[in-house]
C-alpha positions as CSV (number, residue, x, y, z in Angstrom):
1,M,83.7,-26.7,55.6
2,E,86.6,-27.3,58.1
3,Q,87.1,-30.5,56.6
4,S,87.1,-29.4,52.8
5,N,90.0,-26.9,53.8
6,A,92.0,-29.4,55.4
7,F,91.8,-31.6,52.5
8,R,92.5,-29.0,50.1
9,Q,95.8,-27.8,52.1
10,D,96.9,-31.8,51.9
11,I,96.1,-31.7,48.1
12,E,98.4,-28.6,47.8
13,A,101.2,-29.8,50.0
14,F,101.3,-33.0,48.2
15,Q,101.5,-30.7,45.0
16,L,104.2,-28.8,46.2
17,A,106.3,-31.8,47.2
18,V,105.9,-33.2,44.0
19,K,107.1,-29.8,42.2
20,K,109.9,-29.6,44.8
21,L,111.4,-33.2,43.7
22,S,110.6,-32.7,40.1
23,D,112.5,-29.4,40.3
24,A,115.5,-31.0,42.2
25,V,115.9,-33.9,39.7
26,K,116.0,-31.6,36.9
27,Q,118.5,-29.2,38.5
28,S,120.9,-32.3,39.2
29,G,120.6,-32.8,35.5
30,L,122.8,-30.1,34.8
31,D,125.7,-31.8,36.4
32,W,124.8,-35.3,36.0
33,N,123.4,-36.8,32.8
34,D,123.8,-40.8,32.2
35,K,121.6,-43.7,32.2
36,Q,121.1,-43.7,36.1
37,F,119.8,-39.9,35.8
38,Q,117.4,-40.9,32.9
39,K,116.1,-43.7,35.2
40,I,115.4,-41.0,37.7
41,S,113.8,-38.5,35.6
42,D,111.5,-41.1,33.7
43,S,110.3,-42.1,37.6
44,I,109.7,-38.4,38.7
45,K,107.8,-38.1,35.3
46,M,105.5,-41.0,36.0
47,V,105.1,-39.6,39.8
48,A,104.1,-36.3,38.4
49,S,101.6,-37.9,36.3
50,S,100.3,-39.8,38.8
51,S,100.2,-36.6,41.2
52,K,98.1,-35.0,38.7
53,R,95.4,-37.7,38.8
54,V,95.3,-37.5,42.8
55,I,94.9,-33.9,42.7
56,V,91.9,-34.1,39.8
57,S,90.4,-36.7,42.1
58,G,91.2,-35.0,44.9
59,S,89.4,-31.8,43.4
60,N,86.3,-34.0,42.7
61,C,86.2,-35.7,46.3
62,E,86.4,-31.7,47.6
63,N,83.3,-30.8,45.4
64,A,81.5,-33.8,46.4
65,I,82.1,-32.9,50.2
66,R,81.0,-29.4,49.3
67,R,77.7,-30.7,47.6
68,F,77.0,-33.1,50.3
69,Q,77.3,-30.5,53.0
70,R,75.0,-28.1,51.1
71,I,72.5,-31.1,51.0
72,E,73.2,-31.5,54.8
73,S,72.3,-28.0,55.6
74,E,69.0,-27.9,53.6
């Protein structure tokens, strides 16, 4: 159970980091909007999309850990 909680915290920290990065890029776009900004923005969108897959995979792993622990305790 402790491993599952630690894993969940890691996933949440990762998700928060990606959101902060995305928000920072969006905020800078108010002052700076050119081809370079567009490239950075597109890269952030790819990171956000990939992070969503990581989070979904993490949730699936967390569920598998819980099932394994339940079976192990029987």
